[in-house]
N, C-alpha and C positions, 0 to 999 in steps of 0.2 A: 272176179274183175270188179273194180269199183263202178258205181253207177255213172260216173262222169267219163269213163273210158269206154262205155258201151257204144255200140254202133247205132245207126239210125239214118234218117234222111233229114235234109234241111227243112226246118220248120220255122225259120225266121227268128224274130226277137223272143219268142216264147222259150227258146232253148239257149238264151244268151248265157245262162249260168253254167252250161256244159261246154267246155272248150272245143270238143270235137264237133258238136253240132253247130256251134257258132262259127268255127273255121269253115265248115262246109257251106253254111249260109253266105259267108263273105266270099268264098270262092265262086259260088253261084252268081252272086251279085257282080263280081268282077267280070266273069265270063259273059254275063248278059250286057253289061255296060261297055266293056272293053275300052276303058279310058285311054286316050293318047298319052296322058301324063299320069303317072302312078302316084299314089299318095296314101291317104289314111287307111283305105280298105286293105291294101297290101300289108301295111304295117300291122293292122289289127289281125288279119289272117295269120301273119307270121307269129304274133304273140299267142294266138289261140292254138295254132299248131304246136308251138313250143310247150305250152301248158299240157296239151294232150300227150306230147312226147314224154314230158316229165312223169305223167301218170304211168305210161307204158314202161318207162325205166324202172319205176318203183315196183311195178308188177313183175317185170323180168328179174329184178334182183331178188325178189321173194321166191319166185318159182324156178328160175334157171331153165325154164321150159323152152325148147327150140321154137315152138310156134310163137311164143311171146317175143322171142328174139327176132324172128322174121318180121313180125308186125312192127317192132321198133325200127328195124332196118328200113322197112318200107316207108314209115312215117319220116324217117330221116331223109330219104330220097325225095319225098313230096316236099318237105321243108326246103331242101336245096333248090328244087325247081321254082318254088314260090319266091324264094329270096332272089334267085336269078331273074325272075320276072319283075321283081321290084327294082332291081338295079341292072337293067339290060345294057349290053354294049351297043345294041341297035334297037330295032323295034321290039316291043314286048312279044315274047314267044308264046302266043296264045295257044297254038296246038299242043305245046308241051304242058302248059297250064291245064288244058283239058285232060291230057293223059294223067297228070298228077292228081287231078280231081277224081278221076275214075279209080285210080289206085287207092286214094284215100277212102273212098266209099267202100271199096273192097276190104280194106283194113278195118274200118268201122263195123262192117257187117260181120266180120269174122272175129271181132275183138273179144267176144265172150266165149269162144269155142274151147278154151283150155279149162274152163270151169274152175278157176283157181280162186275166185273171190266171191 
């Protein structure tokens, strides 16, 4: 697994070069601030989640491992929820964003389990 797709916890700006850690930091920030109007942080979180997903796609294409595919599927689900929060039909669905964040942490913490890189 590449160093950028490995799991961890939000450590703020220090991890800005790692898209997964940066996405987690931004999700934490959004959940703390819960802005009424969504903007840059949702956009940036979406970009970071997409970059992390791209890394998982590359890993899965190399390994074709079922665990890698599950992680990819889970990140796609998280990305869908975050995009839905960015463009809500009503109020921002904060409980769903919280669930997506928990799923993302789970994915990141298990990201190195296949031992493929």
